[in-house]
C-alpha positions as CSV (number, residue, x, y, z in Angstrom):
1,X,119.6,35.7,40.7
2,X,119.5,32.7,38.4
3,X,119.2,30.0,41.0
4,X,116.3,31.5,42.7
5,X,112.7,30.7,41.7
6,X,110.1,33.4,41.1
7,X,106.9,33.5,43.1
8,X,103.9,32.1,41.1
9,X,100.9,34.4,40.7
10,X,97.7,32.4,40.6
11,X,95.4,35.4,40.4
12,X,94.0,35.0,43.9
13,X,92.9,38.0,45.8
14,X,95.8,37.6,48.0
15,X,98.1,38.3,45.1
16,X,96.4,41.5,44.5
17,X,95.8,40.7,40.8
18,X,92.4,40.2,39.0
19,X,91.4,36.7,37.7
20,X,91.2,36.4,33.9
21,X,87.6,34.9,34.0
22,X,86.3,37.5,36.4
23,X,84.5,39.2,33.5
24,X,82.5,35.9,32.7
25,X,80.7,35.9,36.1
26,X,77.5,37.4,34.6
27,X,77.4,34.8,31.9
28,X,78.1,32.1,34.4
29,X,75.3,33.3,36.6
30,X,72.8,33.3,33.7
31,X,73.8,29.7,32.8
32,X,73.5,28.6,36.4
33,X,70.1,30.4,37.0
34,X,68.4,30.2,33.6
35,X,64.8,30.3,35.1
36,X,63.7,33.5,36.7
37,X,62.8,33.1,40.4
38,X,59.2,34.3,39.7
39,X,58.7,31.6,37.1
40,X,60.4,29.0,39.3
41,X,57.9,29.9,42.1
42,X,54.9,29.7,39.8
43,X,56.1,26.3,38.5
44,X,56.6,25.1,42.0
45,X,53.0,26.1,42.9
46,X,51.5,24.4,39.9
47,X,53.4,21.2,40.7
48,X,52.2,21.4,44.3
49,X,48.5,21.9,43.1
50,X,48.8,19.0,40.6
51,X,48.1,21.3,37.6
52,X,51.4,20.7,35.8
53,X,51.3,19.5,32.2
54,X,50.0,20.8,28.9
55,X,47.8,24.0,28.8
56,X,44.1,23.5,28.7
57,X,43.7,24.9,25.2
58,X,46.4,22.6,23.8
59,X,44.8,19.6,25.6
60,X,41.4,20.5,24.0
61,X,42.9,20.7,20.5
62,X,44.6,17.3,21.0
63,X,41.4,15.7,22.2
64,X,39.5,17.1,19.1
65,X,42.2,15.8,16.8
66,X,42.1,12.4,18.5
67,X,38.3,12.3,18.1
68,X,38.5,13.2,14.4
69,X,41.0,10.4,13.9
70,X,38.8,7.9,15.7
71,X,35.7,9.0,13.6
72,X,37.7,8.7,10.4
73,X,38.8,5.2,11.5
74,X,35.1,4.2,12.2
75,X,33.9,5.6,8.8
76,X,36.7,3.8,7.0
77,X,35.9,0.5,8.8
78,X,32.2,0.9,8.0
79,X,32.8,1.6,4.4
80,X,35.1,-1.5,4.2
81,X,32.5,-3.6,5.9
82,X,29.7,-2.4,3.6
83,X,31.8,-3.0,0.5
84,X,32.6,-6.5,1.8
85,X,28.9,-7.3,2.5
86,X,27.5,-5.7,-0.8
87,X,27.8,-8.9,-2.8
88,X,26.0,-10.9,-0.1
89,X,23.1,-8.4,0.0
90,X,22.9,-8.3,-3.8
91,X,22.7,-12.1,-3.9
92,X,20.0,-12.2,-1.2
93,X,18.0,-9.5,-3.1
94,X,18.2,-11.4,-6.4
95,X,17.1,-14.6,-4.6
96,X,14.1,-12.8,-3.2
97,X,13.2,-11.4,-6.7
98,X,13.5,-14.9,-8.2
99,X,11.2,-16.3,-5.5
100,X,8.6,-13.6,-6.2
101,X,8.8,-14.2,-9.9
102,X,8.4,-18.0,-9.5
103,X,5.4,-17.4,-7.2
104,X,3.8,-15.1,-9.7
105,X,4.4,-17.6,-12.5
106,X,2.7,-20.4,-10.4
107,X,-0.2,-18.0,-9.6
108,X,-0.6,-17.3,-13.3
109,X,-0.6,-21.0,-14.1
110,X,-3.2,-21.7,-11.5
111,X,-5.4,-18.9,-12.8
112,X,-5.2,-20.3,-16.3
113,X,-6.0,-23.7,-15.0
114,X,-9.0,-22.4,-13.1
115,X,-10.3,-20.6,-16.2
116,X,-9.9,-23.8,-18.2
117,X,-11.8,-25.8,-15.6
118,X,-14.5,-23.2,-15.5
119,X,-14.9,-23.3,-19.2
120,X,-15.0,-27.1,-19.1
121,X,-17.6,-27.1,-16.4
122,X,-19.7,-24.5,-18.3
123,X,-19.5,-26.6,-21.5
124,X,-20.6,-29.8,-19.6
125,X,-23.5,-27.9,-18.0
126,X,-24.7,-26.6,-21.4
127,X,-24.5,-30.1,-22.8
128,X,-26.5,-31.4,-19.9
129,X,-29.1,-28.7,-20.3
130,X,-29.4,-29.5,-24.0
131,X,-29.6,-33.2,-23.3
132,X,-32.2,-33.1,-20.6
133,X,-34.1,-30.0,-21.8
134,X,-34.9,-31.3,-25.2
135,X,-36.2,-28.5,-27.4
136,X,-36.1,-26.2,-24.4
137,X,-32.4,-26.8,-23.7
138,X,-31.4,-23.4,-25.1
139,X,-34.1,-21.6,-23.2
140,X,-33.1,-23.4,-20.0
141,X,-29.4,-22.4,-20.5
142,X,-30.5,-18.9,-21.1
143,X,-32.6,-18.6,-18.0
144,X,-30.1,-20.3,-15.8
145,X,-27.3,-17.9,-17.0
146,X,-25.1,-20.8,-18.3
147,X,-24.5,-19.2,-21.7
148,X,-23.5,-15.7,-23.0
149,X,-26.4,-13.6,-24.4
150,X,-26.4,-11.1,-27.2
151,X,-29.4,-9.2,-28.5
152,X,-31.4,-5.9,-28.5
153,X,-32.3,-4.5,-25.2
154,X,-31.8,-1.6,-22.7
155,X,-28.9,0.0,-20.9
156,X,-29.8,1.7,-17.6
157,X,-27.0,3.6,-15.8
158,X,-27.8,4.5,-12.2
159,X,-25.5,6.6,-10.0
160,X,-25.5,8.2,-6.5
161,X,-26.5,11.8,-6.1
162,X,-23.9,14.3,-7.1
163,X,-24.0,16.1,-3.7
164,X,-25.3,13.1,-1.6
165,X,-28.4,15.0,-0.8
166,X,-30.2,14.0,2.4
167,X,-33.8,14.2,3.3
168,X,-36.6,12.3,4.9
169,X,-39.9,10.7,3.8
170,X,-40.7,8.9,0.6
171,X,-39.3,5.5,-0.1
172,X,-36.4,6.0,2.3
173,X,-38.0,7.2,5.4
174,X,-37.0,4.0,7.3
175,X,-33.7,3.6,5.7
176,X,-31.6,4.2,8.8
177,X,-29.0,6.1,6.7
178,X,-28.5,9.8,6.9
179,X,-27.0,9.9,3.3
180,X,-30.2,9.3,1.3
181,X,-28.5,10.4,-1.9
182,X,-26.8,7.0,-2.1
183,X,-28.3,4.1,-4.0
184,X,-29.0,1.2,-1.7
185,X,-29.3,-2.6,-2.3
186,X,-33.1,-2.6,-2.0
187,X,-33.2,0.2,-4.6
188,X,-31.2,-2.0,-7.0
189,X,-33.5,-5.0,-6.1
190,X,-36.6,-3.0,-7.2
191,X,-34.9,-1.8,-10.4
192,X,-34.0,-5.4,-11.4
193,X,-37.4,-6.8,-10.5
194,X,-39.0,-4.1,-12.6
195,X,-36.9,-5.1,-15.6
196,X,-37.8,-8.8,-15.1
197,X,-41.5,-7.8,-14.8
198,X,-41.2,-5.6,-18.0
199,X,-40.1,-8.7,-20.0
200,X,-36.3,-8.8,-19.8
201,X,-34.9,-12.2,-20.8
202,X,-31.5,-11.7,-19.2
203,X,-30.0,-9.0,-16.8
204,X,-26.5,-8.1,-15.7
205,X,-25.1,-5.4,-13.3
206,X,-21.6,-4.1,-14.0
207,X,-20.8,-7.3,-15.9
208,X,-22.3,-9.6,-13.2
209,X,-24.9,-11.9,-14.7
210,X,-28.0,-12.4,-12.7
211,X,-29.8,-15.7,-12.4
212,X,-32.8,-17.0,-10.5
213,X,-30.6,-17.7,-7.5
214,X,-28.7,-14.4,-7.5
215,X,-28.8,-12.2,-4.4
216,X,-28.4,-8.5,-4.2
217,X,-27.3,-7.5,-0.7
218,X,-25.4,-4.7,1.1
219,X,-22.2,-4.6,3.1
220,X,-22.0,-1.2,4.7
221,X,-22.5,1.3,1.8
222,X,-21.5,-1.2,-0.9
223,X,-23.9,-3.2,-3.0
224,X,-23.1,-6.9,-3.5
225,X,-24.3,-9.1,-6.3
226,X,-23.6,-12.8,-5.4
227,X,-21.1,-11.5,-2.7
228,X,-19.2,-9.5,-5.2
229,X,-19.0,-5.7,-4.5
230,X,-20.1,-3.2,-7.2
231,X,-18.8,0.3,-7.7
232,X,-21.0,3.1,-8.9
233,X,-22.1,4.1,-11.5
234,X,-24.1,0.9,-11.9
235,X,-24.6,-0.2,-15.5
236,X,-27.7,-2.5,-15.8
237,X,-28.1,-4.3,-19.1
238,X,-31.3,-6.1,-20.1
239,X,-31.9,-8.2,-23.2
240,X,-35.4,-8.0,-24.6
241,X,-37.7,-6.1,-26.9
242,X,-36.0,-2.7,-26.7
243,X,-39.1,-0.7,-27.6
244,X,-41.6,-2.4,-25.3
245,X,-39.1,-3.2,-22.5
246,X,-38.3,0.5,-21.9
247,X,-42.0,1.6,-21.9
248,X,-43.1,-1.2,-19.7
249,X,-40.4,-0.5,-17.1
250,X,-41.0,3.2,-16.9
251,X,-44.7,2.7,-16.5
252,X,-44.3,0.0,-13.8
253,X,-44.3,0.7,-10.0
254,X,-40.6,0.0,-9.9
255,X,-39.9,2.5,-12.7
256,X,-42.0,5.1,-10.8
257,X,-39.9,4.3,-7.7
258,X,-36.7,5.1,-9.6
259,X,-38.4,8.4,-10.7
260,X,-39.1,9.3,-7.1
261,X,-35.5,8.7,-6.2
262,X,-34.4,11.0,-9.0
263,X,-36.9,13.8,-8.0
264,X,-36.5,13.7,-4.2
265,X,-33.0,12.4,-3.5
266,X,-31.0,13.4,-6.6
267,X,-30.3,9.8,-7.7
268,X,-29.0,10.0,-11.3
269,X,-30.1,7.6,-14.1
270,X,-30.2,7.4,-17.8
271,X,-32.1,4.9,-19.9
272,X,-31.4,4.1,-23.5
273,X,-32.5,1.5,-26.0
274,X,-29.6,-0.5,-27.6
275,X,-29.6,-2.4,-30.8
276,X,-27.3,-5.0,-29.2
277,X,-26.1,-5.6,-25.7
278,X,-23.8,-8.4,-24.6
279,X,-24.2,-10.2,-21.3
280,X,-21.6,-12.7,-20.1
281,X,-22.4,-16.1,-18.6
282,X,-22.8,-16.3,-14.9
283,X,-19.4,-16.7,-13.2
284,X,-20.7,-19.2,-10.6
285,X,-23.6,-21.5,-11.6
286,X,-25.4,-23.9,-9.3
287,X,-27.6,-26.3,-11.2
288,X,-30.4,-27.8,-9.3
289,X,-32.7,-30.6,-10.5
290,X,-36.1,-31.7,-9.3
291,X,-37.8,-35.0,-9.7
292,X,-41.5,-35.9,-9.3
293,X,-42.4,-38.0,-6.3
294,X,-44.7,-40.9,-7.1
295,X,-47.8,-40.8,-5.0
296,X,-48.2,-43.5,-2.4
297,X,-50.6,-46.3,-3.0
298,X,-54.0,-45.6,-1.5
299,X,-53.4,-41.9,-1.4
300,X,-56.2,-39.8,-2.7
């Protein structure tokens, strides 16, 4: 019948017909429950225990990466700071070099001034000796060590024993040293005195001119001449008659003393006559004068 409406079928179970989206129920269930129940329970336990977040391995890698980034930043900043301070350090270094060079120049000037003053003093001393010494002025200058000396003479080279031999008795029995193969100050004193006694007019040791006021002493194992240390081998130069001087020295008691040191303690020495030896003037010269005292009246 045209005027009557047909019943509407909405697909409900009551109608006895299947819904069109009934076949989508599995997909709908997957969308609504995307996480498996086991995973959901594990996530809930981690959340309850406070262990949620990134995995431990990933956290370690991130920490290492952060440390590397920080180290790179420190190195970069250090390089930048070094580059910025390099000109300042270079300037300070150059200033220090300039100060050292100026100090060296001043020291050189002072040394030259001292040498000039020494030469002037020596010239004045020689002039005074000539003036007051009369005909004996040259001899006085020679004996006082105020002038350089050249002439024939002897060269005596004395050195310690090669193996520093030790022993007792003889001239060193009371030396107080175990190493008797070493030349001592009193040995050098006897050698020099023997040369003076043999007729030497001037004597030097390793370039140090000896005078009547010179002292040969010891400081430990070192031999000092006028407080200046000498280093072996010791070269002793003496001006005089080269033929007679050598013979007189070797025959003297002091020459025999040196021979005993050679034979018993291994002290080494060589003596040679020279056509010309050169002795410098004394580096420090103290001139002393004496005046006669007039006798008092009535004195016998």
